mmCIF file as gemmi writes it, N, C-alpha and C atoms, coordinates in Angstrom:
data_model
loop_
_atom_site.group_PDB
_atom_site.id
_atom_site.type_symbol
_atom_site.label_atom_id
_atom_site.label_alt_id
_atom_site.label_comp_id
_atom_site.label_asym_id
_atom_site.label_entity_id
_atom_site.label_seq_id
_atom_site.pdbx_PDB_ins_code
_atom_site.Cartn_x
_atom_site.Cartn_y
_atom_site.Cartn_z
_atom_site.occupancy
_atom_site.B_iso_or_equiv
_atom_site.pdbx_formal_charge
_atom_site.auth_seq_id
_atom_site.auth_asym_id
_atom_site.pdbx_PDB_model_num
ATOM 1 N N . MET Axp A 1 ? 7.262 -19.211 54.237 1 0 ? 1 A 1
ATOM 2 C CA . MET Axp A 1 ? 6.397 -19.783 53.217 1 0 ? 1 A 1
ATOM 3 C C . MET Axp A 1 ? 5.76 -18.628 52.428 1 0 ? 1 A 1
ATOM 4 N N . ASP Axp A 2 ? 5.714 -18.772 51.103 1 0 ? 2 A 1
ATOM 5 C CA . ASP Axp A 2 ? 5.08 -17.76 50.263 1 0 ? 2 A 1
ATOM 6 C C . ASP Axp A 2 ? 3.578 -17.731 50.501 1 0 ? 2 A 1
ATOM 7 N N . GLU Axp A 3 ? 2.986 -16.556 50.361 1 0 ? 3 A 1
ATOM 8 C CA . GLU Axp A 3 ? 1.541 -16.409 50.515 1 0 ? 3 A 1
ATOM 9 C C . GLU Axp A 3 ? 0.933 -16.23 49.124 1 0 ? 3 A 1
ATOM 10 N N . VAL Axp A 4 ? -0.123 -16.969 48.855 1 0 ? 4 A 1
ATOM 11 C CA . VAL Axp A 4 ? -0.8 -16.905 47.571 1 0 ? 4 A 1
ATOM 12 C C . VAL Axp A 4 ? -2.096 -16.126 47.751 1 0 ? 4 A 1
ATOM 13 N N . SER Axp A 5 ? -2.386 -15.244 46.797 1 0 ? 5 A 1
ATOM 14 C CA . SER Axp A 5 ? -3.65 -14.515 46.856 1 0 ? 5 A 1
ATOM 15 C C . SER Axp A 5 ? -4.223 -14.4 45.456 1 0 ? 5 A 1
ATOM 16 N N . GLN Axp A 6 ? -5.503 -14.226 45.392 1 0 ? 6 A 1
ATOM 17 C CA . GLN Axp A 6 ? -6.208 -14.12 44.119 1 0 ? 6 A 1
ATOM 18 C C . GLN Axp A 6 ? -6.31 -12.644 43.755 1 0 ? 6 A 1
ATOM 19 N N . HIS Axp A 7 ? -5.799 -12.269 42.572 1 0 ? 7 A 1
ATOM 20 C CA . HIS Axp A 7 ? -5.778 -10.866 42.167 1 0 ? 7 A 1
ATOM 21 C C . HIS Axp A 7 ? -6.911 -10.508 41.214 1 0 ? 7 A 1
ATOM 22 N N . ALA Axp A 8 ? -7.64 -11.462 40.727 1 0 ? 8 A 1
ATOM 23 C CA . ALA Axp A 8 ? -8.771 -11.222 39.833 1 0 ? 8 A 1
ATOM 24 C C . ALA Axp A 8 ? -9.939 -12.062 40.309 1 0 ? 8 A 1
ATOM 25 N N . ASP Axp A 9 ? -11.129 -11.618 39.941 1 0 ? 9 A 1
ATOM 26 C CA . ASP Axp A 9 ? -12.318 -12.325 40.443 1 0 ? 9 A 1
ATOM 27 C C . ASP Axp A 9 ? -12.582 -13.653 39.733 1 0 ? 9 A 1
ATOM 28 N N . LEU Axp A 10 ? -11.896 -13.903 38.596 1 0 ? 10 A 1
ATOM 29 C CA . LEU Axp A 10 ? -12.037 -15.146 37.835 1 0 ? 10 A 1
ATOM 30 C C . LEU Axp A 10 ? -13.48 -15.425 37.411 1 0 ? 10 A 1
ATOM 31 N N . SER Axp A 11 ? -14.251 -14.364 37.179 1 0 ? 11 A 1
ATOM 32 C CA . SER Axp A 11 ? -15.619 -14.513 36.687 1 0 ? 11 A 1
ATOM 33 C C . SER Axp A 11 ? -15.584 -14.751 35.18 1 0 ? 11 A 1
ATOM 34 N N . MET Axp A 12 ? -16.703 -15.152 34.623 1 0 ? 12 A 1
ATOM 35 C CA . MET Axp A 12 ? -16.758 -15.378 33.193 1 0 ? 12 A 1
ATOM 36 C C . MET Axp A 12 ? -16.493 -14.068 32.447 1 0 ? 12 A 1
ATOM 37 N N . GLY Axp A 13 ? -16.991 -12.957 32.961 1 0 ? 13 A 1
ATOM 38 C CA . GLY Axp A 13 ? -16.748 -11.657 32.346 1 0 ? 13 A 1
ATOM 39 C C . GLY Axp A 13 ? -15.269 -11.316 32.297 1 0 ? 13 A 1
ATOM 40 N N . TRP Axp A 14 ? -14.553 -11.649 33.343 1 0 ? 14 A 1
ATOM 41 C CA . TRP Axp A 14 ? -13.114 -11.398 33.39 1 0 ? 14 A 1
ATOM 42 C C . TRP Axp A 14 ? -12.419 -12.202 32.293 1 0 ? 14 A 1
ATOM 43 N N . CYS Axp A 15 ? -12.784 -13.46 32.15 1 0 ? 15 A 1
ATOM 44 C CA . CYS Axp A 15 ? -12.191 -14.318 31.106 1 0 ? 15 A 1
ATOM 45 C C . CYS Axp A 15 ? -12.51 -13.796 29.711 1 0 ? 15 A 1
ATOM 46 N N . VAL Axp A 16 ? -13.773 -13.471 29.457 1 0 ? 16 A 1
ATOM 47 C CA . VAL Axp A 16 ? -14.194 -13.019 28.133 1 0 ? 16 A 1
ATOM 48 C C . VAL Axp A 16 ? -13.502 -11.711 27.771 1 0 ? 16 A 1
ATOM 49 N N . ASN Axp A 17 ? -13.413 -10.774 28.699 1 0 ? 17 A 1
ATOM 50 C CA . ASN Axp A 17 ? -12.744 -9.506 28.42 1 0 ? 17 A 1
ATOM 51 C C . ASN Axp A 17 ? -11.279 -9.723 28.072 1 0 ? 17 A 1
ATOM 52 N N . CYS Axp A 18 ? -10.631 -10.643 28.751 1 0 ? 18 A 1
ATOM 53 C CA . CYS Axp A 18 ? -9.242 -10.964 28.448 1 0 ? 18 A 1
ATOM 54 C C . CYS Axp A 18 ? -9.12 -11.555 27.043 1 0 ? 18 A 1
ATOM 55 N N . HIS Axp A 19 ? -10.03 -12.45 26.678 1 0 ? 19 A 1
ATOM 56 C CA . HIS Axp A 19 ? -9.991 -13.084 25.366 1 0 ? 19 A 1
ATOM 57 C C . HIS Axp A 19 ? -10.244 -12.089 24.25 1 0 ? 19 A 1
ATOM 58 N N . ARG Axp A 20 ? -10.983 -11.019 24.546 1 0 ? 20 A 1
ATOM 59 C CA . ARG Axp A 20 ? -11.248 -9.99 23.529 1 0 ? 20 A 1
ATOM 60 C C . ARG Axp A 20 ? -10.01 -9.156 23.218 1 0 ? 20 A 1
ATOM 61 N N . THR Axp A 21 ? -9.069 -9.085 24.145 1 0 ? 21 A 1
ATOM 62 C CA . THR Axp A 21 ? -7.918 -8.2 23.958 1 0 ? 21 A 1
ATOM 63 C C . THR Axp A 21 ? -6.583 -8.935 23.819 1 0 ? 21 A 1
ATOM 64 N N . THR Axp A 22 ? -6.508 -10.178 24.221 1 0 ? 22 A 1
ATOM 65 C CA . THR Axp A 22 ? -5.245 -10.909 24.186 1 0 ? 22 A 1
ATOM 66 C C . THR Axp A 22 ? -4.917 -11.347 22.76 1 0 ? 22 A 1
ATOM 67 N N . LYS Axp A 23 ? -3.724 -10.982 22.311 1 0 ? 23 A 1
ATOM 68 C CA . LYS Axp A 23 ? -3.284 -11.36 20.97 1 0 ? 23 A 1
ATOM 69 C C . LYS Axp A 23 ? -2.641 -12.741 21.015 1 0 ? 23 A 1
ATOM 70 N N . VAL Axp A 24 ? -2.882 -13.51 19.965 1 0 ? 24 A 1
ATOM 71 C CA . VAL Axp A 24 ? -2.275 -14.835 19.871 1 0 ? 24 A 1
ATOM 72 C C . VAL Axp A 24 ? -1.068 -14.771 18.944 1 0 ? 24 A 1
ATOM 73 N N . GLN Axp A 25 ? -0.126 -15.688 19.13 1 0 ? 25 A 1
ATOM 74 C CA . GLN Axp A 25 ? 1.028 -15.783 18.237 1 0 ? 25 A 1
ATOM 75 C C . GLN Axp A 25 ? 0.54 -16.492 16.979 1 0 ? 25 A 1
ATOM 76 N N . PHE Axp A 26 ? 0.073 -15.703 16.049 1 0 ? 26 A 1
ATOM 77 C CA . PHE Axp A 26 ? -0.636 -16.227 14.885 1 0 ? 26 A 1
ATOM 78 C C . PHE Axp A 26 ? 0.312 -16.534 13.728 1 0 ? 26 A 1
ATOM 79 N N . ALA Axp A 27 ? 1.243 -15.648 13.462 1 0 ? 27 A 1
ATOM 80 C CA . ALA Axp A 27 ? 2.159 -15.825 12.332 1 0 ? 27 A 1
ATOM 81 C C . ALA Axp A 27 ? 3.101 -16.996 12.594 1 0 ? 27 A 1
ATOM 82 N N . GLU Axp A 28 ? 3.318 -17.771 11.565 1 0 ? 28 A 1
ATOM 83 C CA . GLU Axp A 28 ? 4.242 -18.907 11.627 1 0 ? 28 A 1
ATOM 84 C C . GLU Axp A 28 ? 3.903 -19.906 12.741 1 0 ? 28 A 1
ATOM 85 N N . ASN Axp A 29 ? 2.617 -20.079 12.995 1 0 ? 29 A 1
ATOM 86 C CA . ASN Axp A 29 ? 2.155 -21.028 13.999 1 0 ? 29 A 1
ATOM 87 C C . ASN Axp A 29 ? 1.23 -22.009 13.288 1 0 ? 29 A 1
ATOM 88 N N . GLY Axp A 30 ? 1.668 -23.223 13.088 1 0 ? 30 A 1
ATOM 89 C CA . GLY Axp A 30 ? 0.917 -24.23 12.348 1 0 ? 30 A 1
ATOM 90 C C . GLY Axp A 30 ? -0.466 -24.516 12.906 1 0 ? 30 A 1
ATOM 91 N N . TYR Axp A 31 ? -0.64 -24.32 14.203 1 0 ? 31 A 1
ATOM 92 C CA . TYR Axp A 31 ? -1.946 -24.572 14.819 1 0 ? 31 A 1
ATOM 93 C C . TYR Axp A 31 ? -3.022 -23.7 14.187 1 0 ? 31 A 1
ATOM 94 N N . TYR Axp A 32 ? -2.657 -22.485 13.79 1 0 ? 32 A 1
ATOM 95 C CA . TYR Axp A 32 ? -3.634 -21.543 13.234 1 0 ? 32 A 1
ATOM 96 C C . TYR Axp A 32 ? -3.653 -21.533 11.715 1 0 ? 32 A 1
ATOM 97 N N . SER Axp A 33 ? -3.056 -22.515 11.077 1 0 ? 33 A 1
ATOM 98 C CA . SER Axp A 33 ? -2.973 -22.537 9.618 1 0 ? 33 A 1
ATOM 99 C C . SER Axp A 33 ? -4.343 -22.667 8.949 1 0 ? 33 A 1
ATOM 100 N N . ILE Axp A 34 ? -5.345 -23.167 9.644 1 0 ? 34 A 1
ATOM 101 C CA . ILE Axp A 34 ? -6.671 -23.349 9.052 1 0 ? 34 A 1
ATOM 102 C C . ILE Axp A 34 ? -7.44 -22.034 8.908 1 0 ? 34 A 1
ATOM 103 N N . PHE Axp A 35 ? -6.955 -20.954 9.527 1 0 ? 35 A 1
ATOM 104 C CA . PHE Axp A 35 ? -7.649 -19.671 9.484 1 0 ? 35 A 1
ATOM 105 C C . PHE Axp A 35 ? -7.16 -18.846 8.292 1 0 ? 35 A 1
ATOM 106 N N . GLU Axp A 36 ? -7.464 -19.333 7.075 1 0 ? 36 A 1
ATOM 107 C CA . GLU Axp A 36 ? -6.988 -18.701 5.84 1 0 ? 36 A 1
ATOM 108 C C . GLU Axp A 36 ? -7.415 -17.248 5.733 1 0 ? 36 A 1
ATOM 109 N N . LYS Axp A 37 ? -8.68 -16.957 6.069 1 0 ? 37 A 1
ATOM 110 C CA . LYS Axp A 37 ? -9.186 -15.592 5.945 1 0 ? 37 A 1
ATOM 111 C C . LYS Axp A 37 ? -8.38 -14.636 6.818 1 0 ? 37 A 1
ATOM 112 N N . LEU Axp A 38 ? -8.084 -15.027 8.043 1 0 ? 38 A 1
ATOM 113 C CA . LEU Axp A 38 ? -7.323 -14.152 8.93 1 0 ? 38 A 1
ATOM 114 C C . LEU Axp A 38 ? -5.896 -13.961 8.422 1 0 ? 38 A 1
ATOM 115 N N . HIS Axp A 39 ? -5.291 -15.02 7.894 1 0 ? 39 A 1
ATOM 116 C CA . HIS Axp A 39 ? -3.954 -14.899 7.317 1 0 ? 39 A 1
ATOM 117 C C . HIS Axp A 39 ? -3.978 -13.915 6.139 1 0 ? 39 A 1
ATOM 118 N N . ASN Axp A 40 ? -5.007 -14.017 5.304 1 0 ? 40 A 1
ATOM 119 C CA . ASN Axp A 40 ? -5.128 -13.107 4.166 1 0 ? 40 A 1
ATOM 120 C C . ASN Axp A 40 ? -5.381 -11.678 4.627 1 0 ? 40 A 1
ATOM 121 N N . ASP Axp A 41 ? -6.199 -11.505 5.66 1 0 ? 41 A 1
ATOM 122 C CA . ASP Axp A 41 ? -6.472 -10.164 6.191 1 0 ? 41 A 1
ATOM 123 C C . ASP Axp A 41 ? -5.202 -9.51 6.731 1 0 ? 41 A 1
ATOM 124 N N . ILE Axp A 42 ? -4.342 -10.275 7.352 1 0 ? 42 A 1
ATOM 125 C CA . ILE Axp A 42 ? -3.062 -9.737 7.837 1 0 ? 42 A 1
ATOM 126 C C . ILE Axp A 42 ? -2.171 -9.376 6.646 1 0 ? 42 A 1
ATOM 127 N N . LYS Axp A 43 ? -2.094 -10.29 5.685 1 0 ? 43 A 1
ATOM 128 C CA . LYS Axp A 43 ? -1.24 -10.08 4.512 1 0 ? 43 A 1
ATOM 129 C C . LYS Axp A 43 ? -1.676 -8.837 3.73 1 0 ? 43 A 1
ATOM 130 N N . ASN Axp A 44 ? -2.997 -8.616 3.649 1 0 ? 44 A 1
ATOM 131 C CA . ASN Axp A 44 ? -3.545 -7.487 2.897 1 0 ? 44 A 1
ATOM 132 C C . ASN Axp A 44 ? -3.616 -6.203 3.719 1 0 ? 44 A 1
ATOM 133 N N . GLY Axp A 45 ? -3.235 -6.256 4.989 1 0 ? 45 A 1
ATOM 134 C CA . GLY Axp A 45 ? -3.227 -5.066 5.828 1 0 ? 45 A 1
ATOM 135 C C . GLY Axp A 45 ? -4.574 -4.681 6.421 1 0 ? 45 A 1
ATOM 136 N N . HIS Axp A 46 ? -5.572 -5.575 6.326 1 0 ? 46 A 1
ATOM 137 C CA . HIS Axp A 46 ? -6.886 -5.276 6.897 1 0 ? 46 A 1
ATOM 138 C C . HIS Axp A 46 ? -6.862 -5.332 8.423 1 0 ? 46 A 1
ATOM 139 N N . ILE Axp A 47 ? -6.027 -6.192 8.968 1 0 ? 47 A 1
ATOM 140 C CA . ILE Axp A 47 ? -5.828 -6.293 10.414 1 0 ? 47 A 1
ATOM 141 C C . ILE Axp A 47 ? -4.339 -6.434 10.673 1 0 ? 47 A 1
ATOM 142 N N . ASP Axp A 48 ? -3.914 -6.083 11.9 1 0 ? 48 A 1
ATOM 143 C CA . ASP Axp A 48 ? -2.487 -6.204 12.198 1 0 ? 48 A 1
ATOM 144 C C . ASP Axp A 48 ? -2.174 -7.305 13.198 1 0 ? 48 A 1
ATOM 145 N N . SER Axp A 49 ? -3.227 -7.848 13.82 1 0 ? 49 A 1
ATOM 146 C CA . SER Axp A 49 ? -3.032 -8.928 14.784 1 0 ? 49 A 1
ATOM 147 C C . SER Axp A 49 ? -4.332 -9.71 14.939 1 0 ? 49 A 1
ATOM 148 N N . VAL Axp A 50 ? -4.236 -10.837 15.61 1 0 ? 50 A 1
ATOM 149 C CA . VAL Axp A 50 ? -5.385 -11.713 15.831 1 0 ? 50 A 1
ATOM 150 C C . VAL Axp A 50 ? -5.545 -11.905 17.334 1 0 ? 50 A 1
ATOM 151 N N . THR Axp A 51 ? -6.778 -11.749 17.817 1 0 ? 51 A 1
ATOM 152 C CA . THR Axp A 51 ? -7.053 -11.956 19.239 1 0 ? 51 A 1
ATOM 153 C C . THR Axp A 51 ? -7.647 -13.339 19.472 1 0 ? 51 A 1
ATOM 154 N N . VAL Axp A 52 ? -7.676 -13.734 20.711 1 0 ? 52 A 1
ATOM 155 C CA . VAL Axp A 52 ? -8.267 -15.023 21.086 1 0 ? 52 A 1
ATOM 156 C C . VAL Axp A 52 ? -9.725 -15.081 20.624 1 0 ? 52 A 1
ATOM 157 N N . GLU Axp A 53 ? -10.438 -13.963 20.76 1 0 ? 53 A 1
ATOM 158 C CA . GLU Axp A 53 ? -11.842 -13.914 20.344 1 0 ? 53 A 1
ATOM 159 C C . GLU Axp A 53 ? -11.998 -14.219 18.859 1 0 ? 53 A 1
ATOM 160 N N . MET Axp A 54 ? -11.077 -13.739 18.029 1 0 ? 54 A 1
ATOM 161 C CA . MET Axp A 54 ? -11.167 -13.92 16.58 1 0 ? 54 A 1
ATOM 162 C C . MET Axp A 54 ? -11.009 -15.376 16.156 1 0 ? 54 A 1
ATOM 163 N N . VAL Axp A 55 ? -10.428 -16.21 16.998 1 0 ? 55 A 1
ATOM 164 C CA . VAL Axp A 55 ? -10.275 -17.637 16.675 1 0 ? 55 A 1
ATOM 165 C C . VAL Axp A 55 ? -11.225 -18.491 17.523 1 0 ? 55 A 1
ATOM 166 N N . GLY Axp A 56 ? -12.317 -17.885 17.978 1 0 ? 56 A 1
ATOM 167 C CA . GLY Axp A 56 ? -13.353 -18.633 18.688 1 0 ? 56 A 1
ATOM 168 C C . GLY Axp A 56 ? -13.218 -18.664 20.19 1 0 ? 56 A 1
ATOM 169 N N . GLY Axp A 57 ? -12.389 -17.82 20.758 1 0 ? 57 A 1
ATOM 170 C CA . GLY Axp A 57 ? -12.13 -17.855 22.198 1 0 ? 57 A 1
ATOM 171 C C . GLY Axp A 57 ? -13.221 -17.325 23.088 1 0 ? 57 A 1
ATOM 172 N N . THR Axp A 58 ? -14.334 -16.847 22.51 1 0 ? 58 A 1
ATOM 173 C CA . THR Axp A 58 ? -15.452 -16.433 23.354 1 0 ? 58 A 1
ATOM 174 C C . THR Axp A 58 ? -16.679 -17.319 23.128 1 0 ? 58 A 1
ATOM 175 N N . GLU Axp A 59 ? -16.484 -18.444 22.467 1 0 ? 59 A 1
ATOM 176 C CA . GLU Axp A 59 ? -17.562 -19.408 22.304 1 0 ? 59 A 1
ATOM 177 C C . GLU Axp A 59 ? -17.675 -20.226 23.602 1 0 ? 59 A 1
ATOM 178 N N . CYS Axp A 60 ? -18.854 -20.258 24.179 1 0 ? 60 A 1
ATOM 179 C CA . CYS Axp A 60 ? -19.075 -20.879 25.494 1 0 ? 60 A 1
ATOM 180 C C . CYS Axp A 60 ? -18.54 -22.307 25.581 1 0 ? 60 A 1
ATOM 181 N N . GLN Axp A 61 ? -18.777 -23.095 24.533 1 0 ? 61 A 1
ATOM 182 C CA . GLN Axp A 61 ? -18.407 -24.51 24.598 1 0 ? 61 A 1
ATOM 183 C C . GLN Axp A 61 ? -16.899 -24.746 24.591 1 0 ? 61 A 1
ATOM 184 N N . LYS Axp A 62 ? -16.112 -23.721 24.297 1 0 ? 62 A 1
ATOM 185 C CA . LYS Axp A 62 ? -14.656 -23.884 24.357 1 0 ? 62 A 1
ATOM 186 C C . LYS Axp A 62 ? -14.197 -24.201 25.788 1 0 ? 62 A 1
ATOM 187 N N . CYS Axp A 63 ? -14.88 -23.608 26.773 1 0 ? 63 A 1
ATOM 188 C CA . CYS Axp A 63 ? -14.53 -23.853 28.179 1 0 ? 63 A 1
ATOM 189 C C . CYS Axp A 63 ? -15.575 -24.675 28.92 1 0 ? 63 A 1
ATOM 190 N N . HIS Axp A 64 ? -16.826 -24.545 28.503 1 0 ? 64 A 1
ATOM 191 C CA . HIS Axp A 64 ? -17.936 -25.207 29.193 1 0 ? 64 A 1
ATOM 192 C C . HIS Axp A 64 ? -18.5 -26.309 28.312 1 0 ? 64 A 1
ATOM 193 N N . TYR Axp A 65 ? -17.983 -27.489 28.436 1 0 ? 65 A 1
ATOM 194 C CA . TYR Axp A 65 ? -18.452 -28.597 27.612 1 0 ? 65 A 1
ATOM 195 C C . TYR Axp A 65 ? -18.971 -29.72 28.473 1 0 ? 65 A 1
C-alpha cells in the first residue's frame, strides 16, 4: 500500500506565497477575458505574465466565504 505524507504545512502563508508566484494560463483563456488592463499590459510589454495574485488570488474571501 502506498504511504501518503504531507510535504507542506498548508498554512495560509504557504497558500498566499504560492499565489504570489504561480503564473496563470492567461493568454487565449476566455475565463480571464474580463481583465482588459492586464491583457493590454502584456500586449504593451509592461508585464510578461500574470500571477494568481494579480487576478485576486490573495483576497481572503476567495477561499474563506
